[in-house]
C-alpha positions as CSV (number, residue, x, y, z in Angstrom):
1,M,-4.9,-8.6,27.4
2,S,-7.8,-8.9,25.2
3,G,-7.3,-7.9,21.6
4,A,-8.7,-4.0,22.1
5,E,-6.3,-3.4,25.2
6,S,-3.1,-4.5,22.7
7,G,-4.5,-2.3,20.2
8,A,-5.8,-5.1,17.6
9,A,-9.2,-5.1,16.4
10,P,-11.8,-7.0,19.3
11,G,-12.4,-10.6,18.3
12,T,-8.5,-11.3,16.7
13,V,-6.2,-13.3,17.2
14,P,-2.9,-11.5,18.2
15,G,-0.2,-13.1,16.1
16,A,-2.1,-14.8,13.9
17,D,-0.9,-14.1,9.8
18,G,-1.6,-10.2,9.4
19,G,-3.3,-10.2,13.1
20,G,-6.6,-10.3,11.5
21,T,-9.6,-12.0,11.8
22,D,-9.7,-13.0,8.4
23,S,-6.9,-15.1,8.5
24,S,-7.9,-16.9,12.2
25,T,-11.2,-17.7,10.3
26,E,-9.7,-19.3,7.3
27,V,-7.3,-21.7,9.4
28,Y,-10.8,-22.5,11.4
29,K,-12.6,-23.0,8.0
30,A,-9.8,-25.1,6.9
31,V,-9.7,-27.0,10.2
32,Q,-13.5,-27.6,9.6
33,Q,-13.1,-29.5,6.4
34,S,-9.9,-31.4,7.3
35,A,-10.0,-35.2,7.3
36,A,-8.9,-35.1,11.4
37,F,-12.1,-33.1,12.0
38,R,-14.9,-34.8,9.7
39,R,-13.4,-38.3,12.1
40,I,-13.8,-36.8,14.9
41,R,-17.6,-35.3,14.0
42,H,-18.1,-39.1,13.0
43,S,-17.0,-40.9,15.9
44,Y,-19.5,-38.2,18.2
45,R,-22.0,-38.7,16.0
46,T,-22.1,-42.5,15.3
47,F,-22.3,-42.8,19.0
48,V,-24.1,-40.1,20.2
49,F,-27.3,-40.2,17.6
50,P,-27.6,-44.2,18.2
51,V,-27.3,-43.3,22.1
52,S,-29.5,-40.5,22.6
53,G,-32.4,-42.6,20.5
54,V,-32.2,-45.7,22.5
55,F,-32.5,-43.7,26.2
56,L,-35.2,-41.6,24.2
57,A,-37.4,-44.6,23.3
58,W,-36.4,-46.3,26.8
59,Y,-38.0,-43.1,28.6
60,L,-41.4,-43.1,26.3
61,L,-41.7,-46.7,26.8
62,Y,-41.9,-45.8,30.5
63,V,-43.9,-43.2,30.2
64,A,-46.1,-44.9,27.6
65,A,-46.6,-48.3,30.3
66,Q,-47.6,-46.2,32.9
67,A,-50.3,-44.6,30.8
68,A,-51.0,-47.5,29.2
69,A,-50.9,-50.1,31.9
70,P,-50.9,-48.8,35.4
71,G,-52.1,-52.4,36.8
72,L,-49.2,-53.7,35.6
73,M,-46.6,-50.6,37.0
74,R,-49.0,-51.2,40.6
75,H,-47.2,-54.8,40.5
76,P,-45.1,-55.5,43.6
77,V,-42.0,-56.7,42.8
78,A,-40.6,-56.6,46.2
79,G,-42.0,-55.5,49.3
80,P,-43.0,-51.4,48.4
81,V,-41.0,-51.6,45.3
82,N,-43.0,-51.9,42.6
83,V,-42.5,-52.2,38.5
84,A,-43.1,-48.4,38.4
85,W,-40.2,-47.6,41.3
86,L,-38.3,-50.0,39.9
87,L,-38.3,-48.8,36.2
88,G,-37.9,-45.3,37.5
89,L,-34.9,-46.6,39.5
90,L,-33.7,-48.1,36.4
91,Q,-33.7,-44.1,34.5
92,F,-31.6,-43.0,36.9
93,A,-29.2,-46.3,37.0
94,T,-29.2,-46.0,32.2
95,T,-28.7,-42.1,32.9
96,F,-25.0,-43.1,34.8
97,L,-23.9,-45.8,32.7
98,L,-24.5,-43.5,29.7
99,T,-22.9,-40.7,31.3
100,W,-19.8,-43.0,32.3
101,L,-20.0,-44.6,28.5
102,Y,-20.0,-41.2,26.8
103,S,-17.0,-40.3,28.7
104,R,-15.2,-43.4,27.7
105,N,-15.9,-43.0,24.3
106,A,-14.4,-39.4,24.5
107,R,-11.8,-40.1,26.3
108,T,-10.5,-43.4,24.2
109,K,-11.9,-42.4,20.7
110,R,-12.1,-38.3,20.6
111,D,-10.4,-36.6,22.9
112,R,-6.2,-37.2,21.8
113,A,-7.4,-36.5,17.9
114,A,-9.3,-33.0,18.9
115,L,-6.1,-32.0,21.0
116,S,-4.1,-33.0,18.3
117,L,-6.3,-30.9,15.9
118,R,-6.3,-28.3,18.5
119,W,-2.5,-27.7,19.0
120,D,-2.3,-27.8,15.1
121,T,-4.5,-25.0,14.9
122,Q,-2.8,-22.9,17.6
123,D,0.3,-23.5,15.3
124,Q,-1.4,-21.9,12.6
125,L,-2.5,-19.1,14.3
126,R,1.0,-18.0,15.7
């Protein structure tokens, strides 16, 4: 049943102190300012920003090599596979590797803390 169907104002959390948006807003603001939330956000940012930067640099290097050194990129490596094909396939491999690393990082460093914070928040909203 939605907030409107239960007689509560839209956007409210039923069962929160006073049943209004103001109390839930205060809970979420307190969570956002908590040390646990800051640790989760810091863990996320210390992984995502450097990895994204490295991947972007790797991609731009590939594009620049295509433009600046076409002769090198046409150099055969094995049979019909040349350097451009090899680097292009490595872009896909890198994408899958980074996806796996992100998933492992989230599972080992953030998921438990985020779930705990979520349960604590839900308890405060009841």
